[in-house]
N, C-alpha and C positions, 0 to 999 in steps of 0.2 A: 486234532487241532484244539488247543485249549481255548476255553471261552474267555473273552476279554471282560475285565471288571467294569462296573458301572462308571467308576471314576475315570478309567481309560476311555470309555465311550464318550463321556462328557468332554474330555480333553480333545479327542479326535474330532469332535463336532466343531471345535473352535478353529481347527486348522484347515485351510483351503488346500485340498490335495494338489491341485494343478497350478498353484500360485508359487512364484519364486519371490520370497520376501526380501526386502533390503536387509542387510546384516543386522543393523540396529533394531529394526522392527521384528525380525525373526527371533533375536535374543529376548526382546521384551515379551513376545508372545510365549516363548518357551517358559520363561520365568513366571508368567501369569497362570500357567496351567496348574490344575490341582495336583498337589504332591502328597505322597504317603508320609508317614511319620519319621522319615529319615532324610538326610541331606543327599539328594540324588546326584550322581555323577553325570556331567554333561559331556557328550561325545560328538565328534565330527566325523562324517564319512565323506571322502572325496572320491568321486567316480572319474577315473582317468582314461584318456584315450590311448592306452598302451596295449601291447600284446603281452600278457603275463607269461606266455609260453616261451618267449624269447629272453634269454639271459641278459642281453644288452638293453632290455627295456624294464628291468626290475627297478622299482623305486623304493629305496630304503634308507634308513639313517637314524640319527638321534638328534633331538632338538630341545633346547631349554626354553620353556614358555616364559614370557615376561612376568607372569604372576603365579607360576607354579601350577600344580594340579589340585592342591587343597587336601591332600591325604598323605599319610606316612607310607613310604616305599621301603619294602624289605629288600636289602641288597646282600647278595652273596658274592664273595670274591675268592677266586682260585689264586693263591700266592703262597710263597714260602719265604722264610728269613726276614730280611729287612722290608721286603715288599709286603709281607703279611702284616708286619707291625704298622706300616704306613696305612694299610687298609683298615686295620683295627682303630688306629688313631683318628681316621677320617669318619668313623662311625659305621663301618660295615657290620651287618647283623651276624653274618656267618663267614668265617675265614678258614680255609683249609686247602687240601690238595686231593690226594687219592682217597682220603677218608670221605670227603664230600661227594666225590664222583661215585663212590660205592653206594652211598645213601640215595643218590639220585637214580642210579640204575635199579635200586630196590623200590622205586616208586615215590620217593619223597620229593615234594615240589613246593614247599612252604616258603617261597621267595618270589619276588616280582622281577628282579633283574640279576643277571649273572655277569660278573666282570672277571677277566682273566689276565694275568701277566703273560706275555708271550712265551716265557719259559714253561708255562703250564699247559700249553696246547698239546703236549704229548699225553696229558691226562684228559683234557677237555675234548680233544678230537674224537674220542671214543663215544662221546655223549650226543653226537649229532642226531641220531635217530630218536633220542628221547627228548632233547631240548628243542630241536628244530620245529616239530609240530606245535610246540607250546610258544614259539616265538621268543625263546629264552637262550638260544645258542649264542655265546659270545662271538663277536665279529669285529674286525678292525674298522669296517665301514660304519658300523653303528657306534664306534667309540668304546666298545666294551672289551676289546683286546688292546691293551695299552701298557706301556712301561710305567706311566704315571697312574698307577691304580688308586692311589690316595685321592688325587684330583677327580678321577672318574667317580669314585664312591661319593664324594661330596656333591658332585653335580647331580647324580641320580637321586641322592637323598633329598636334594633341594627341589626335585620335581622335573628333572630332565626326562624326556620320553623317547622310547624307541618306536619305530614304525617300519612297516614293510607291506607292499601291496599284496592282496590275497589273489586267489586264482580267478576271481571275477574282475580284476583290475581296480579294486577299491582299496583305499588307504583309510584305516580307522585309527583315531587317536583321541585320547582323553583331553578335554579342554579346561577342566576344572570342576567346581561344584555348583549346584543350582543356587546356593546361597551367595555366590560371588556377586559383587556389584556388576551391573550390566556392562559397564565400560571395560571392566577387567576381562570379562569373557570375550568381548569384541576384540580387545587388544590381543588376546591369546590366539583367537581364530585368525586374525589378519596376519599375525607374525608367522603362524604355522603354515598358512596357505602360501605366503610369500616364499617361505623356505622350500616347500614342496615344488613350487613353480620353478625355482632355481635349479631343481634336480631333473628337469625335463631331459629324457634320453635323446641324444642327437638323432637316433634312428626313428623316432616317433614322428608320424605324419598326421596332418590335420589338427583338429582341436585337441589340446592336451587335457584341459580341465572341462569335463562334461557336466558336472553337477556337484553340489555340495549340500549336505543334509545335517542339521543339528538335531540331537535328541537327548533325552535324559533317561535315566534307568527305567522308569515306569511310565514314560510318556511317549506319544507318537513323534515321528520325525517331522521336521520343518525344513522345507527346501529354502536355501538362502543364496543370494547373489554375492559372490566373494571375488569376482574377477579383479 
């Protein structure tokens, strides 16, 4: 286990481990913690009362945060013909078909989001074992398999995020940068939580949202109340 830095230890000392901070207070605390010399990414972890082993309790999707995520997103698009042109015009960083699939199968992963036109699933379908574990496999539910590839490219370039619960029933998502104004981070968190709440599986029993934790790249997590 790696030793924590003195800066991290100072930050951890300011966070009451068993306290659930109000969202505004939690964001203010996170922003006040000592930062390294780069603009840290702020992330949210939601602990859900779902059974991730059951396919009907998977929580996943895509969402456009009110204030974006504060960083450039590299978008790849599987498309041909006029759809490829639409993706290029919308700002896709990489556009192709079998050629891109071959690069990915060879280990290339220099992109954040993969979008595909439905006609390309004959090519993309073979990449499940490679893209799936990376969380980059195009999916209709996530809005990354669509006829309107140009619109999808624009949305993800503007900061739309994909999410899916992990095997521990947690949903992780980027909420922006630590340099964001506090109210913008609060807006992003509230909007995202509201969206995830709307996705509650009908088969889920008991409490759906069990906990929420905000953290930044090099700082400890802060438990926040977001009900």
